[in-house]
mmCIF file of the N, C-alpha and C atoms, coordinates in Angstrom:
data_MODEL
# 
_entry.id   MODEL 
# 
loop_
_atom_site.group_PDB 
_atom_site.id 
_atom_site.type_symbol 
_atom_site.label_atom_id 
_atom_site.label_alt_id 
_atom_site.label_comp_id 
_atom_site.label_asym_id 
_atom_site.label_entity_id 
_atom_site.label_seq_id 
_atom_site.pdbx_PDB_ins_code 
_atom_site.Cartn_x 
_atom_site.Cartn_y 
_atom_site.Cartn_z 
_atom_site.occupancy 
_atom_site.B_iso_or_equiv 
_atom_site.pdbx_formal_charge 
_atom_site.auth_seq_id 
_atom_site.auth_comp_id 
_atom_site.auth_asym_id 
_atom_site.auth_atom_id 
_atom_site.pdbx_PDB_model_num 
ATOM 1   N N  . UNK A 1 1  ? -15.930 -74.961 -64.844 1.00 0.00 ? 1  UNK A N  1 
ATOM 2   C CA . UNK A 1 1  ? -15.710 -74.987 -63.418 1.00 0.00 ? 1  UNK A CA 1 
ATOM 3   C C  . UNK A 1 1  ? -15.310 -76.404 -63.023 1.00 0.00 ? 1  UNK A C  1 
ATOM 4   N N  . UNK A 1 2  ? -14.478 -76.524 -61.986 1.00 0.00 ? 2  UNK A N  1 
ATOM 5   C CA . UNK A 1 2  ? -14.041 -77.832 -61.508 1.00 0.00 ? 2  UNK A CA 1 
ATOM 6   C C  . UNK A 1 2  ? -14.643 -78.122 -60.141 1.00 0.00 ? 2  UNK A C  1 
ATOM 7   N N  . UNK A 1 3  ? -14.897 -79.403 -59.886 1.00 0.00 ? 3  UNK A N  1 
ATOM 8   C CA . UNK A 1 3  ? -15.446 -79.794 -58.600 1.00 0.00 ? 3  UNK A CA 1 
ATOM 9   C C  . UNK A 1 3  ? -15.198 -81.263 -58.329 1.00 0.00 ? 3  UNK A C  1 
ATOM 10  N N  . UNK A 1 4  ? -15.670 -81.707 -57.168 1.00 0.00 ? 4  UNK A N  1 
ATOM 11  C CA . UNK A 1 4  ? -15.533 -83.091 -56.732 1.00 0.00 ? 4  UNK A CA 1 
ATOM 12  C C  . UNK A 1 4  ? -16.908 -83.641 -56.397 1.00 0.00 ? 4  UNK A C  1 
ATOM 13  N N  . UNK A 1 5  ? -17.172 -84.867 -56.843 1.00 0.00 ? 5  UNK A N  1 
ATOM 14  C CA . UNK A 1 5  ? -18.453 -85.505 -56.544 1.00 0.00 ? 5  UNK A CA 1 
ATOM 15  C C  . UNK A 1 5  ? -18.510 -85.790 -55.044 1.00 0.00 ? 5  UNK A C  1 
ATOM 16  N N  . UNK A 1 6  ? -19.543 -85.268 -54.403 1.00 0.00 ? 6  UNK A N  1 
ATOM 17  C CA . UNK A 1 6  ? -19.742 -85.470 -52.965 1.00 0.00 ? 6  UNK A CA 1 
ATOM 18  C C  . UNK A 1 6  ? -20.611 -86.696 -52.714 1.00 0.00 ? 6  UNK A C  1 
ATOM 19  N N  . UNK A 1 7  ? -21.639 -86.859 -53.547 1.00 0.00 ? 7  UNK A N  1 
ATOM 20  C CA . UNK A 1 7  ? -22.641 -87.911 -53.363 1.00 0.00 ? 7  UNK A CA 1 
ATOM 21  C C  . UNK A 1 7  ? -23.306 -88.154 -54.706 1.00 0.00 ? 7  UNK A C  1 
ATOM 22  N N  . UNK A 1 8  ? -23.639 -89.412 -55.010 1.00 0.00 ? 8  UNK A N  1 
ATOM 23  C CA . UNK A 1 8  ? -24.422 -89.704 -56.206 1.00 0.00 ? 8  UNK A CA 1 
ATOM 24  C C  . UNK A 1 8  ? -25.262 -90.942 -55.952 1.00 0.00 ? 8  UNK A C  1 
ATOM 25  N N  . UNK A 1 9  ? -26.573 -90.807 -56.132 1.00 0.00 ? 9  UNK A N  1 
ATOM 26  C CA . UNK A 1 9  ? -27.520 -91.907 -55.947 1.00 0.00 ? 9  UNK A CA 1 
ATOM 27  C C  . UNK A 1 9  ? -27.826 -92.486 -57.325 1.00 0.00 ? 9  UNK A C  1 
ATOM 28  N N  . UNK A 1 10 ? -27.182 -93.605 -57.638 1.00 0.00 ? 10 UNK A N  1 
ATOM 29  C CA . UNK A 1 10 ? -27.338 -94.216 -58.964 1.00 0.00 ? 10 UNK A CA 1 
ATOM 30  C C  . UNK A 1 10 ? -28.784 -94.620 -59.224 1.00 0.00 ? 10 UNK A C  1 
ATOM 31  N N  . UNK A 1 11 ? -29.458 -95.100 -58.212 1.00 0.00 ? 11 UNK A N  1 
ATOM 32  C CA . UNK A 1 11 ? -30.844 -95.559 -58.358 1.00 0.00 ? 11 UNK A CA 1 
ATOM 33  C C  . UNK A 1 11 ? -31.788 -94.429 -58.763 1.00 0.00 ? 11 UNK A C  1 
ATOM 34  N N  . UNK A 1 12 ? -31.581 -93.255 -58.161 1.00 0.00 ? 12 UNK A N  1 
ATOM 35  C CA . UNK A 1 12 ? -32.456 -92.119 -58.458 1.00 0.00 ? 12 UNK A CA 1 
ATOM 36  C C  . UNK A 1 12 ? -31.869 -91.169 -59.504 1.00 0.00 ? 12 UNK A C  1 
ATOM 37  N N  . UNK A 1 13 ? -30.593 -91.334 -59.831 1.00 0.00 ? 13 UNK A N  1 
ATOM 38  C CA . UNK A 1 13 ? -29.984 -90.574 -60.913 1.00 0.00 ? 13 UNK A CA 1 
ATOM 39  C C  . UNK A 1 13 ? -29.631 -89.136 -60.608 1.00 0.00 ? 13 UNK A C  1 
ATOM 40  N N  . UNK A 1 14 ? -29.298 -88.858 -59.367 1.00 0.00 ? 14 UNK A N  1 
ATOM 41  C CA . UNK A 1 14 ? -28.888 -87.497 -59.036 1.00 0.00 ? 14 UNK A CA 1 
ATOM 42  C C  . UNK A 1 14 ? -27.836 -87.517 -57.935 1.00 0.00 ? 14 UNK A C  1 
ATOM 43  N N  . UNK A 1 15 ? -27.193 -86.374 -57.756 1.00 0.00 ? 15 UNK A N  1 
ATOM 44  C CA . UNK A 1 15 ? -26.198 -86.259 -56.708 1.00 0.00 ? 15 UNK A CA 1 
ATOM 45  C C  . UNK A 1 15 ? -25.778 -84.820 -56.520 1.00 0.00 ? 15 UNK A C  1 
ATOM 46  N N  . UNK A 1 16 ? -24.624 -84.644 -55.864 1.00 0.00 ? 16 UNK A N  1 
ATOM 47  C CA . UNK A 1 16 ? -24.134 -83.304 -55.569 1.00 0.00 ? 16 UNK A CA 1 
ATOM 48  C C  . UNK A 1 16 ? -22.632 -83.226 -55.780 1.00 0.00 ? 16 UNK A C  1 
ATOM 49  N N  . UNK A 1 17 ? -22.205 -82.058 -56.223 1.00 0.00 ? 17 UNK A N  1 
ATOM 50  C CA . UNK A 1 17 ? -20.804 -81.746 -56.469 1.00 0.00 ? 17 UNK A CA 1 
ATOM 51  C C  . UNK A 1 17 ? -20.424 -80.613 -55.527 1.00 0.00 ? 17 UNK A C  1 
ATOM 52  N N  . UNK A 1 18 ? -19.193 -80.637 -55.033 1.00 0.00 ? 18 UNK A N  1 
ATOM 53  C CA . UNK A 1 18 ? -18.678 -79.523 -54.241 1.00 0.00 ? 18 UNK A CA 1 
ATOM 54  C C  . UNK A 1 18 ? -17.498 -78.908 -54.981 1.00 0.00 ? 18 UNK A C  1 
ATOM 55  N N  . UNK A 1 19 ? -17.225 -77.651 -54.657 1.00 0.00 ? 19 UNK A N  1 
ATOM 56  C CA . UNK A 1 19 ? -16.075 -76.973 -55.249 1.00 0.00 ? 19 UNK A CA 1 
ATOM 57  C C  . UNK A 1 19 ? -15.170 -76.474 -54.136 1.00 0.00 ? 19 UNK A C  1 
ATOM 58  N N  . UNK A 1 20 ? -13.899 -76.373 -54.433 1.00 0.00 ? 20 UNK A N  1 
ATOM 59  C CA . UNK A 1 20 ? -12.915 -75.913 -53.469 1.00 0.00 ? 20 UNK A CA 1 
ATOM 60  C C  . UNK A 1 20 ? -13.258 -74.495 -53.015 1.00 0.00 ? 20 UNK A C  1 
ATOM 61  N N  . UNK A 1 21 ? -13.272 -74.280 -51.717 1.00 0.00 ? 21 UNK A N  1 
ATOM 62  C CA . UNK A 1 21 ? -13.515 -72.943 -51.189 1.00 0.00 ? 21 UNK A CA 1 
ATOM 63  C C  . UNK A 1 21 ? -14.975 -72.567 -51.061 1.00 0.00 ? 21 UNK A C  1 
ATOM 64  N N  . UNK A 1 22 ? -15.884 -73.516 -51.282 1.00 0.00 ? 22 UNK A N  1 
ATOM 65  C CA . UNK A 1 22 ? -17.312 -73.225 -51.164 1.00 0.00 ? 22 UNK A CA 1 
ATOM 66  C C  . UNK A 1 22 ? -17.988 -74.335 -50.377 1.00 0.00 ? 22 UNK A C  1 
ATOM 67  N N  . UNK A 1 23 ? -18.960 -73.959 -49.565 1.00 0.00 ? 23 UNK A N  1 
ATOM 68  C CA . UNK A 1 23 ? -19.706 -74.965 -48.810 1.00 0.00 ? 23 UNK A CA 1 
ATOM 69  C C  . UNK A 1 23 ? -21.070 -75.240 -49.445 1.00 0.00 ? 23 UNK A C  1 
ATOM 70  N N  . UNK A 1 24 ? -21.286 -74.730 -50.650 1.00 0.00 ? 24 UNK A N  1 
ATOM 71  C CA . UNK A 1 24 ? -22.548 -74.916 -51.364 1.00 0.00 ? 24 UNK A CA 1 
ATOM 72  C C  . UNK A 1 24 ? -22.509 -76.224 -52.156 1.00 0.00 ? 24 UNK A C  1 
ATOM 73  N N  . UNK A 1 25 ? -23.548 -77.042 -52.004 1.00 0.00 ? 25 UNK A N  1 
ATOM 74  C CA . UNK A 1 25 ? -23.677 -78.267 -52.792 1.00 0.00 ? 25 UNK A CA 1 
ATOM 75  C C  . UNK A 1 25 ? -24.342 -77.933 -54.119 1.00 0.00 ? 25 UNK A C  1 
ATOM 76  N N  . UNK A 1 26 ? -23.789 -78.456 -55.205 1.00 0.00 ? 26 UNK A N  1 
ATOM 77  C CA . UNK A 1 26 ? -24.303 -78.199 -56.549 1.00 0.00 ? 26 UNK A CA 1 
ATOM 78  C C  . UNK A 1 26 ? -25.000 -79.458 -57.039 1.00 0.00 ? 26 UNK A C  1 
ATOM 79  N N  . UNK A 1 27 ? -26.266 -79.337 -57.367 1.00 0.00 ? 27 UNK A N  1 
ATOM 80  C CA . UNK A 1 27 ? -27.084 -80.462 -57.809 1.00 0.00 ? 27 UNK A CA 1 
ATOM 81  C C  . UNK A 1 27 ? -26.640 -80.936 -59.189 1.00 0.00 ? 27 UNK A C  1 
ATOM 82  N N  . UNK A 1 28 ? -26.607 -82.256 -59.384 1.00 0.00 ? 28 UNK A N  1 
ATOM 83  C CA . UNK A 1 28 ? -26.312 -82.818 -60.704 1.00 0.00 ? 28 UNK A CA 1 
ATOM 84  C C  . UNK A 1 28 ? -27.292 -83.951 -60.990 1.00 0.00 ? 28 UNK A C  1 
ATOM 85  N N  . UNK A 1 29 ? -27.888 -83.913 -62.184 1.00 0.00 ? 29 UNK A N  1 
ATOM 86  C CA . UNK A 1 29 ? -28.812 -84.959 -62.646 1.00 0.00 ? 29 UNK A CA 1 
ATOM 87  C C  . UNK A 1 29 ? -28.071 -85.795 -63.683 1.00 0.00 ? 29 UNK A C  1 
ATOM 88  N N  . UNK A 1 30 ? -28.359 -87.090 -63.715 1.00 0.00 ? 30 UNK A N  1 
ATOM 89  C CA . UNK A 1 30 ? -27.639 -87.988 -64.632 1.00 0.00 ? 30 UNK A CA 1 
ATOM 90  C C  . UNK A 1 30 ? -27.730 -87.539 -66.085 1.00 0.00 ? 30 UNK A C  1 
ATOM 91  N N  . UNK A 1 31 ? -28.796 -86.867 -66.454 1.00 0.00 ? 31 UNK A N  1 
ATOM 92  C CA . UNK A 1 31 ? -28.966 -86.429 -67.845 1.00 0.00 ? 31 UNK A CA 1 
ATOM 93  C C  . UNK A 1 31 ? -27.923 -85.394 -68.260 1.00 0.00 ? 31 UNK A C  1 
ATOM 94  N N  . UNK A 1 32 ? -27.223 -84.800 -67.293 1.00 0.00 ? 32 UNK A N  1 
ATOM 95  C CA . UNK A 1 32 ? -26.207 -83.793 -67.590 1.00 0.00 ? 32 UNK A CA 1 
ATOM 96  C C  . UNK A 1 32 ? -24.787 -84.361 -67.607 1.00 0.00 ? 32 UNK A C  1 
ATOM 97  N N  . UNK A 1 33 ? -24.664 -85.676 -67.423 1.00 0.00 ? 33 UNK A N  1 
ATOM 98  C CA . UNK A 1 33 ? -23.343 -86.313 -67.428 1.00 0.00 ? 33 UNK A CA 1 
ATOM 99  C C  . UNK A 1 33 ? -22.971 -86.682 -68.858 1.00 0.00 ? 33 UNK A C  1 
ATOM 100 N N  . UNK A 1 34 ? -21.840 -86.172 -69.308 1.00 0.00 ? 34 UNK A N  1 
ATOM 101 C CA . UNK A 1 34 ? -21.348 -86.480 -70.659 1.00 0.00 ? 34 UNK A CA 1 
ATOM 102 C C  . UNK A 1 34 ? -20.477 -87.725 -70.587 1.00 0.00 ? 34 UNK A C  1 
ATOM 103 N N  . UNK A 1 35 ? -21.087 -88.858 -70.908 1.00 0.00 ? 35 UNK A N  1 
ATOM 104 C CA . UNK A 1 35 ? -20.358 -90.130 -70.869 1.00 0.00 ? 35 UNK A CA 1 
ATOM 105 C C  . UNK A 1 35 ? -21.053 -91.120 -71.777 1.00 0.00 ? 35 UNK A C  1 
ATOM 106 N N  . UNK A 1 36 ? -20.281 -92.067 -72.283 1.00 0.00 ? 36 UNK A N  1 
ATOM 107 C CA . UNK A 1 36 ? -20.864 -93.161 -73.059 1.00 0.00 ? 36 UNK A CA 1 
ATOM 108 C C  . UNK A 1 36 ? -21.257 -94.248 -72.074 1.00 0.00 ? 36 UNK A C  1 
ATOM 109 N N  . UNK A 1 37 ? -22.319 -94.952 -72.363 1.00 0.00 ? 37 UNK A N  1 
ATOM 110 C CA . UNK A 1 37 ? -22.744 -96.026 -71.466 1.00 0.00 ? 37 UNK A CA 1 
ATOM 111 C C  . UNK A 1 37 ? -23.470 -95.481 -70.254 1.00 0.00 ? 37 UNK A C  1 
ATOM 112 N N  . UNK A 1 38 ? -23.210 -96.106 -69.106 1.00 0.00 ? 38 UNK A N  1 
ATOM 113 C CA . UNK A 1 38 ? -23.881 -95.712 -67.857 1.00 0.00 ? 38 UNK A CA 1 
ATOM 114 C C  . UNK A 1 38 ? -23.466 -94.317 -67.424 1.00 0.00 ? 38 UNK A C  1 
ATOM 115 N N  . UNK A 1 39 ? -24.444 -93.517 -67.116 1.00 0.00 ? 39 UNK A N  1 
ATOM 116 C CA . UNK A 1 39 ? -24.176 -92.149 -66.682 1.00 0.00 ? 39 UNK A CA 1 
ATOM 117 C C  . UNK A 1 39 ? -24.274 -92.078 -65.167 1.00 0.00 ? 39 UNK A C  1 
ATOM 118 N N  . UNK A 1 40 ? -23.167 -92.428 -64.530 1.00 0.00 ? 40 UNK A N  1 
ATOM 119 C CA . UNK A 1 40 ? -23.096 -92.408 -63.069 1.00 0.00 ? 40 UNK A CA 1 
ATOM 120 C C  . UNK A 1 40 ? -21.820 -91.695 -62.636 1.00 0.00 ? 40 UNK A C  1 
ATOM 121 N N  . UNK A 1 41 ? -21.841 -91.193 -61.422 1.00 0.00 ? 41 UNK A N  1 
ATOM 122 C CA . UNK A 1 41 ? -20.677 -90.562 -60.823 1.00 0.00 ? 41 UNK A CA 1 
ATOM 123 C C  . UNK A 1 41 ? -20.345 -91.293 -59.532 1.00 0.00 ? 41 UNK A C  1 
ATOM 124 N N  . UNK A 1 42 ? -19.087 -91.182 -59.118 1.00 0.00 ? 42 UNK A N  1 
ATOM 125 C CA . UNK A 1 42 ? -18.610 -91.848 -57.910 1.00 0.00 ? 42 UNK A CA 1 
ATOM 126 C C  . UNK A 1 42 ? -18.050 -90.780 -56.970 1.00 0.00 ? 42 UNK A C  1 
ATOM 127 N N  . UNK A 1 43 ? -18.439 -90.817 -55.689 1.00 0.00 ? 43 UNK A N  1 
ATOM 128 C CA . UNK A 1 43 ? -17.873 -89.849 -54.750 1.00 0.00 ? 43 UNK A CA 1 
ATOM 129 C C  . UNK A 1 43 ? -16.347 -89.835 -54.826 1.00 0.00 ? 43 UNK A C  1 
ATOM 130 N N  . UNK A 1 44 ? -15.799 -88.623 -54.866 1.00 0.00 ? 44 UNK A N  1 
ATOM 131 C CA . UNK A 1 44 ? -14.353 -88.450 -54.968 1.00 0.00 ? 44 UNK A CA 1 
ATOM 132 C C  . UNK A 1 44 ? -13.876 -88.159 -56.377 1.00 0.00 ? 44 UNK A C  1 
ATOM 133 N N  . UNK A 1 45 ? -14.693 -88.456 -57.391 1.00 0.00 ? 45 UNK A N  1 
ATOM 134 C CA . UNK A 1 45 ? -14.294 -88.158 -58.770 1.00 0.00 ? 45 UNK A CA 1 
ATOM 135 C C  . UNK A 1 45 ? -14.198 -86.652 -58.970 1.00 0.00 ? 45 UNK A C  1 
ATOM 136 N N  . UNK A 1 46 ? -13.209 -86.246 -59.750 1.00 0.00 ? 46 UNK A N  1 
ATOM 137 C CA . UNK A 1 46 ? -13.103 -84.846 -60.137 1.00 0.00 ? 46 UNK A CA 1 
ATOM 138 C C  . UNK A 1 46 ? -13.845 -84.667 -61.447 1.00 0.00 ? 46 UNK A C  1 
ATOM 139 N N  . UNK A 1 47 ? -14.600 -83.570 -61.543 1.00 0.00 ? 47 UNK A N  1 
ATOM 140 C CA . UNK A 1 47 ? -15.413 -83.306 -62.721 1.00 0.00 ? 47 UNK A CA 1 
ATOM 141 C C  . UNK A 1 47 ? -15.288 -81.850 -63.144 1.00 0.00 ? 47 UNK A C  1 
ATOM 142 N N  . UNK A 1 48 ? -15.557 -81.617 -64.418 1.00 0.00 ? 48 UNK A N  1 
ATOM 143 C CA . UNK A 1 48 ? -15.706 -80.248 -64.906 1.00 0.00 ? 48 UNK A CA 1 
ATOM 144 C C  . UNK A 1 48 ? -17.168 -80.090 -65.297 1.00 0.00 ? 48 UNK A C  1 
ATOM 145 N N  . UNK A 1 49 ? -17.676 -78.878 -65.176 1.00 0.00 ? 49 UNK A N  1 
ATOM 146 C CA . UNK A 1 49 ? -19.090 -78.634 -65.450 1.00 0.00 ? 49 UNK A CA 1 
ATOM 147 C C  . UNK A 1 49 ? -19.345 -77.142 -65.621 1.00 0.00 ? 49 UNK A C  1 
ATOM 148 N N  . UNK A 1 50 ? -20.526 -76.839 -66.106 1.00 0.00 ? 50 UNK A N  1 
ATOM 149 C CA . UNK A 1 50 ? -21.009 -75.473 -66.237 1.00 0.00 ? 50 UNK A CA 1 
ATOM 150 C C  . UNK A 1 50 ? -21.993 -75.237 -65.096 1.00 0.00 ? 50 UNK A C  1 
ATOM 151 N N  . UNK A 1 51 ? -21.818 -74.182 -64.341 1.00 0.00 ? 51 UNK A N  1 
ATOM 152 C CA . UNK A 1 51 ? -22.692 -73.863 -63.217 1.00 0.00 ? 51 UNK A CA 1 
ATOM 153 C C  . UNK A 1 51 ? -23.829 -72.969 -63.698 1.00 0.00 ? 51 UNK A C  1 
ATOM 154 N N  . UNK A 1 52 ? -25.058 -73.387 -63.413 1.00 0.00 ? 52 UNK A N  1 
ATOM 155 C CA . UNK A 1 52 ? -26.232 -72.589 -63.782 1.00 0.00 ? 52 UNK A CA 1 
ATOM 156 C C  . UNK A 1 52 ? -27.125 -72.411 -62.558 1.00 0.00 ? 52 UNK A C  1 
ATOM 157 N N  . UNK A 1 53 ? -27.960 -71.398 -62.612 1.00 0.00 ? 53 UNK A N  1 
ATOM 158 C CA . UNK A 1 53 ? -28.937 -71.144 -61.560 1.00 0.00 ? 53 UNK A CA 1 
ATOM 159 C C  . UNK A 1 53 ? -30.179 -71.962 -61.843 1.00 0.00 ? 53 UNK A C  1 
ATOM 160 N N  . UNK A 1 54 ? -30.373 -73.047 -61.113 1.00 0.00 ? 54 UNK A N  1 
ATOM 161 C CA . UNK A 1 54 ? -31.547 -73.888 -61.292 1.00 0.00 ? 54 UNK A CA 1 
ATOM 162 C C  . UNK A 1 54 ? -32.724 -73.356 -60.490 1.00 0.00 ? 54 UNK A C  1 
ATOM 163 N N  . UNK A 1 55 ? -33.887 -73.954 -60.694 1.00 0.00 ? 55 UNK A N  1 
ATOM 164 C CA . UNK A 1 55 ? -35.092 -73.537 -59.977 1.00 0.00 ? 55 UNK A CA 1 
ATOM 165 C C  . UNK A 1 55 ? -34.930 -73.651 -58.469 1.00 0.00 ? 55 UNK A C  1 
ATOM 166 N N  . UNK A 1 56 ? -34.164 -74.660 -58.026 1.00 0.00 ? 56 UNK A N  1 
ATOM 167 C CA . UNK A 1 56 ? -34.010 -74.904 -56.591 1.00 0.00 ? 56 UNK A CA 1 
ATOM 168 C C  . UNK A 1 56 ? -32.598 -74.627 -56.092 1.00 0.00 ? 56 UNK A C  1 
ATOM 169 N N  . UNK A 1 57 ? -31.794 -73.946 -56.894 1.00 0.00 ? 57 UNK A N  1 
ATOM 170 C CA . UNK A 1 57 ? -30.431 -73.627 -56.474 1.00 0.00 ? 57 UNK A CA 1 
ATOM 171 C C  . UNK A 1 57 ? -29.414 -73.959 -57.544 1.00 0.00 ? 57 UNK A C  1 
ATOM 172 N N  . UNK A 1 58 ? -28.124 -73.921 -57.187 1.00 0.00 ? 58 UNK A N  1 
ATOM 173 C CA . UNK A 1 58 ? -27.053 -74.167 -58.153 1.00 0.00 ? 58 UNK A CA 1 
ATOM 174 C C  . UNK A 1 58 ? -27.148 -75.567 -58.759 1.00 0.00 ? 58 UNK A C  1 
ATOM 175 N N  . UNK A 1 59 ? -26.980 -75.621 -60.078 1.00 0.00 ? 59 UNK A N  1 
ATOM 176 C CA . UNK A 1 59 ? -27.103 -76.874 -60.819 1.00 0.00 ? 59 UNK A CA 1 
ATOM 177 C C  . UNK A 1 59 ? -25.932 -77.014 -61.787 1.00 0.00 ? 59 UNK A C  1 
ATOM 178 N N  . UNK A 1 60 ? -25.454 -78.249 -61.952 1.00 0.00 ? 60 UNK A N  1 
ATOM 179 C CA . UNK A 1 60 ? -24.358 -78.532 -62.883 1.00 0.00 ? 60 UNK A CA 1 
ATOM 180 C C  . UNK A 1 60 ? -24.919 -78.999 -64.218 1.00 0.00 ? 60 UNK A C  1 
ATOM 181 N N  . UNK A 1 61 ? -24.359 -78.465 -65.298 1.00 0.00 ? 61 UNK A N  1 
ATOM 182 C CA . UNK A 1 61 ? -24.707 -78.906 -66.655 1.00 0.00 ? 61 UNK A CA 1 
ATOM 183 C C  . UNK A 1 61 ? -23.429 -79.303 -67.369 1.00 0.00 ? 61 UNK A C  1 
ATOM 184 N N  . UNK A 1 62 ? -23.558 -80.189 -68.356 1.00 0.00 ? 62 UNK A N  1 
ATOM 185 C CA . UNK A 1 62 ? -22.402 -80.594 -69.162 1.00 0.00 ? 62 UNK A CA 1 
ATOM 186 C C  . UNK A 1 62 ? -21.282 -81.189 -68.330 1.00 0.00 ? 62 UNK A C  1 
ATOM 187 N N  . UNK A 1 63 ? -21.618 -82.097 -67.433 1.00 0.00 ? 63 UNK A N  1 
ATOM 188 C CA . UNK A 1 63 ? -20.641 -82.671 -66.500 1.00 0.00 ? 63 UNK A CA 1 
ATOM 189 C C  . UNK A 1 63 ? -19.747 -83.695 -67.201 1.00 0.00 ? 63 UNK A C  1 
ATOM 190 N N  . UNK A 1 64 ? -18.436 -83.506 -67.073 1.00 0.00 ? 64 UNK A N  1 
ATOM 191 C CA . UNK A 1 64 ? -17.448 -84.411 -67.648 1.00 0.00 ? 64 UNK A CA 1 
ATOM 192 C C  . UNK A 1 64 ? -16.495 -84.873 -66.556 1.00 0.00 ? 64 UNK A C  1 
ATOM 193 N N  . UNK A 1 65 ? -16.294 -86.179 -66.453 1.00 0.00 ? 65 UNK A N  1 
ATOM 194 C CA . UNK A 1 65 ? -15.356 -86.728 -65.469 1.00 0.00 ? 65 UNK A CA 1 
ATOM 195 C C  . UNK A 1 65 ? -13.937 -86.465 -65.952 1.00 0.00 ? 65 UNK A C  1 
ATOM 196 N N  . UNK A 1 66 ? -13.104 -85.883 -65.086 1.00 0.00 ? 66 UNK A N  1 
ATOM 197 C CA . UNK A 1 66 ? -11.708 -85.645 -65.461 1.00 0.00 ? 66 UNK A CA 1 
ATOM 198 C C  . UNK A 1 66 ? -10.761 -86.552 -64.680 1.00 0.00 ? 66 UNK A C  1 
ATOM 199 N N  . UNK A 1 67 ? -11.290 -87.245 -63.671 1.00 0.00 ? 67 UNK A N  1 
ATOM 200 C CA . UNK A 1 67 ? -10.506 -88.215 -62.899 1.00 0.00 ? 67 UNK A CA 1 
ATOM 201 C C  . UNK A 1 67 ? -11.423 -89.389 -62.598 1.00 0.00 ? 67 UNK A C  1 
ATOM 202 N N  . UNK A 1 68 ? -11.190 -90.521 -63.267 1.00 0.00 ? 68 UNK A N  1 
ATOM 203 C CA . UNK A 1 68 ? -12.111 -91.650 -63.121 1.00 0.00 ? 68 UNK A CA 1 
ATOM 204 C C  . UNK A 1 68 ? -11.754 -92.599 -61.978 1.00 0.00 ? 68 UNK A C  1 
ATOM 205 N N  . UNK A 1 69 ? -10.838 -92.196 -61.119 1.00 0.00 ? 69 UNK A N  1 
ATOM 206 C CA . UNK A 1 69 ? -10.456 -92.976 -59.931 1.00 0.00 ? 69 UNK A CA 1 
ATOM 207 C C  . UNK A 1 69 ? -9.963  -94.377 -60.258 1.00 0.00 ? 69 UNK A C  1 
ATOM 208 N N  . UNK A 1 70 ? -9.340  -94.539 -61.385 1.00 0.00 ? 70 UNK A N  1 
ATOM 209 C CA . UNK A 1 70 ? -8.823  -95.860 -61.605 1.00 0.00 ? 70 UNK A CA 1 
ATOM 210 C C  . UNK A 1 70 ? -8.507  -96.131 -63.009 1.00 0.00 ? 70 UNK A C  1 
# 
């Protein structure tokens, strides 16, 4: 699934992803970011991920940045 980072709190290690055509925010935890080094996301980045039903709602797993904004 593809989406865009809406918000990411680097200090607390979590954020939210949105998808085109949906108003639902998808939770993302830093532990699910597939990256070397710092596992952070930046609002506006495009990402691919697997959508799962988490305990508190939609959750992203296996998050990969596909547009690093620079």
